[in-house]
C-alpha positions in Angstrom: -22.1 -36.8 28.3 -24.9 -38.4 30.3 -26.4 -36.8 33.3 -23.7 -37.7 35.7 -25.9 -37.5 38.8 -28.4 -39.9 37.2 -25.7 -42.2 36.2 -24.1 -42.3 39.7 -27.6 -43.0 41.2 -28.3 -45.8 38.8 -24.7 -47.1 39.1 -24.8 -47.4 42.8 -28.4 -48.8 42.8 -27.1 -51.5 40.3 -24.1 -52.2 42.5 -26.3 -52.6 45.6 -28.2 -55.4 43.9 -26.8 -58.9 44.6 -26.1 -60.3 41.1 -28.2 -63.5 40.8 -25.3 -65.6 39.5 -24.2 -67.6 42.5 -25.1 -71.0 41.1 -22.9 -70.3 38.0 -20.0 -68.9 40.1 -20.2 -72.0 42.4 -20.1 -74.4 39.4 -23.6 -75.8 39.9 -23.8 -76.9 36.3 -27.1 -78.8 36.8 -29.0 -75.8 38.2 -31.8 -74.8 35.8 -30.5 -71.2 35.7 -26.8 -72.1 35.1 -26.7 -71.1 31.4 -28.7 -67.9 32.1 -26.4 -67.0 35.0 -23.3 -67.6 32.8 -24.6 -65.3 30.2 -25.6 -62.7 32.8 -22.3 -62.9 34.5 -20.5 -62.0 31.2 -22.8 -59.0 30.8 -22.1 -58.0 34.4 -18.4 -58.0 33.9 -18.7 -55.9 30.7 -21.1 -53.4 32.3 -18.8 -53.1 35.3 -15.9 -52.3 33.1 -17.8 -49.7 31.1 -19.2 -48.0 34.3 -15.8 -48.0 36.0 -14.3 -46.5 32.8 -16.9 -43.7 32.8 -16.4 -42.9 36.5 -12.6 -42.8 35.8 -13.0 -40.4 33.0 -12.0 -42.8 30.2 -12.8 -41.1 26.9 -14.5 -44.1 25.2 -17.3 -43.9 22.7 -19.9 -45.3 25.2 -23.0 -45.3 23.0 -22.0 -48.2 20.7 -20.4 -50.1 23.6 -23.6 -49.7 25.7 -25.8 -50.7 22.7 -23.8 -53.9 22.3 -24.1 -54.8 26.0 -27.8 -53.9 25.9 -28.3 -56.3 23.1 -26.5 -59.0 25.1 -28.7 -58.2 28.1 -31.8 -58.5 26.0 -30.7 -62.0 25.0 -30.3 -62.8 28.7 -33.9 -61.5 29.3 -35.2 -63.7 26.5 -33.4 -66.7 28.2 -35.2 -65.8 31.4 -38.5 -65.9 29.7 -37.8 -69.5 28.6 -37.1 -70.9 32.1 -39.9 -71.8 34.5 -38.9 -70.3 37.9 -40.6 -69.6 41.2 -41.9 -66.0 41.4 -39.3 -64.8 43.9 -36.4 -66.1 41.8 -38.0 -64.6 38.6 -38.4 -61.3 40.4 -34.8 -61.3 41.5 -33.5 -61.7 37.9 -36.0 -59.2 36.5 -35.0 -56.5 39.1 -31.4 -57.1 38.3 -31.9 -56.9 34.6 -33.9 -53.7 35.0 -31.2 -52.1 37.1 -28.6 -53.1 34.4 -30.8 -51.6 31.7 -30.9 -48.3 33.5 -27.0 -48.1 33.7 -26.7 -49.0 30.1 -29.2 -46.4 29.0 -27.2 -43.8 30.9 -24.0 -44.9 29.2 -25.7 -45.0 25.8 -26.8 -41.4 26.1 -23.2 -40.3 26.7 
């Protein structure tokens, strides 16, 4: 079982971040970040389900599930590295990815 207090802190810090996926959710298919946002949105949904399950006391084997999501998140991070963005937008994605990594690390250690 991960450190519940650390997980809760990381979980709520992650939830406070605005997910940088508005262009994808608004169907802006020509946005340079559209594919990145689509991939990130899928990771977000999956991480949200895992975290909610943990908070609800679901008895899942979190380590392999978190490892799979972490791998998907790293693919998103690699996509980010291949897109030329202004620094503020790059920082927004980077901060969100880092917060997501923290949640997944906590779940992996469960």
